[in-house]
C-alpha positions as CSV (number, residue, x, y, z in Angstrom):
1,M,24.4,-7.5,-29.8
2,N,20.8,-6.6,-28.2
3,E,19.7,-10.4,-27.7
4,Q,23.2,-11.7,-25.9
5,R,22.4,-8.1,-23.2
6,G,19.1,-9.9,-22.9
7,H,20.1,-13.3,-22.2
8,E,22.7,-11.7,-19.8
9,V,18.8,-9.7,-18.2
10,V,18.0,-13.3,-18.0
11,E,20.3,-14.9,-16.3
12,H,20.7,-12.4,-13.8
13,L,17.1,-12.8,-13.7
14,Q,17.1,-16.3,-12.6
15,A,20.3,-16.1,-10.1
16,A,18.1,-13.4,-8.2
17,A,15.4,-15.2,-8.4
18,L,16.9,-18.7,-6.8
19,E,18.5,-16.8,-4.3
20,L,15.5,-15.1,-3.4
21,I,13.4,-18.5,-2.9
22,A,16.9,-19.0,-1.3
23,A,16.3,-16.5,1.0
24,A,12.4,-17.6,1.7
25,R,13.5,-21.3,2.7
26,A,16.0,-20.1,5.3
27,L,13.3,-17.5,6.8
28,L,10.7,-20.2,6.6
29,D,12.9,-22.6,8.5
30,V,13.4,-20.4,10.9
31,A,10.1,-19.4,11.2
32,E,9.1,-23.4,11.8
33,D,11.7,-23.3,14.3
34,L,10.2,-20.2,16.6
35,V,6.7,-22.2,16.3
36,K,8.1,-25.3,17.6
37,D,9.8,-23.4,20.6
38,P,8.3,-20.1,21.7
39,A,10.2,-19.6,24.2
40,E,12.8,-18.0,22.4
41,V,10.5,-15.8,20.9
42,L,9.2,-14.7,24.7
43,E,12.7,-13.8,25.1
44,M,13.9,-12.0,22.4
45,A,10.7,-10.2,22.6
46,A,11.8,-9.4,26.2
47,G,15.2,-8.2,25.6
48,L,13.7,-6.0,22.9
49,A,11.0,-4.2,25.3
50,A,13.7,-3.6,27.7
51,A,15.9,-2.6,25.1
52,A,13.2,0.2,24.2
53,A,13.0,1.1,28.0
54,E,16.1,1.8,27.4
55,V,16.4,3.6,25.1
56,Q,13.6,5.5,26.2
57,R,15.2,6.2,29.8
58,R,17.8,8.0,28.2
59,A,15.7,10.1,25.6
60,Q,14.2,11.5,28.2
61,G,16.7,12.1,30.5
62,S,16.2,10.2,33.1
63,P,19.8,10.2,35.7
64,G,20.8,7.0,37.2
65,P,21.0,3.3,35.5
66,A,18.2,1.5,34.4
67,P,17.2,-1.2,37.2
68,G,18.4,-4.8,36.5
69,P,21.4,-6.5,36.0
70,K,23.8,-5.0,33.1
71,V,24.8,-7.8,31.5
72,E,22.4,-11.1,30.8
73,R,23.3,-14.5,30.4
74,I,21.3,-15.9,27.5
75,R,20.9,-19.8,27.1
76,V,22.3,-20.6,23.4
77,S,20.9,-24.2,22.5
């Protein structure tokens, strides 16, 4: 009975390891795309900076809307 449980543990660990490897490959694919087209990284960084500024503005209780458009159109290719 303990040997069977041991085999089950090994099977689960193998499956988990394969999932981690697949996730790492997917992450590397995304990283490669970002390195090939850094404009996307810059757009994402600008969006995050704008969001952080908005959060800070609201946390400080500043009245009025933040300057700039309320809707930003982002080109998806």
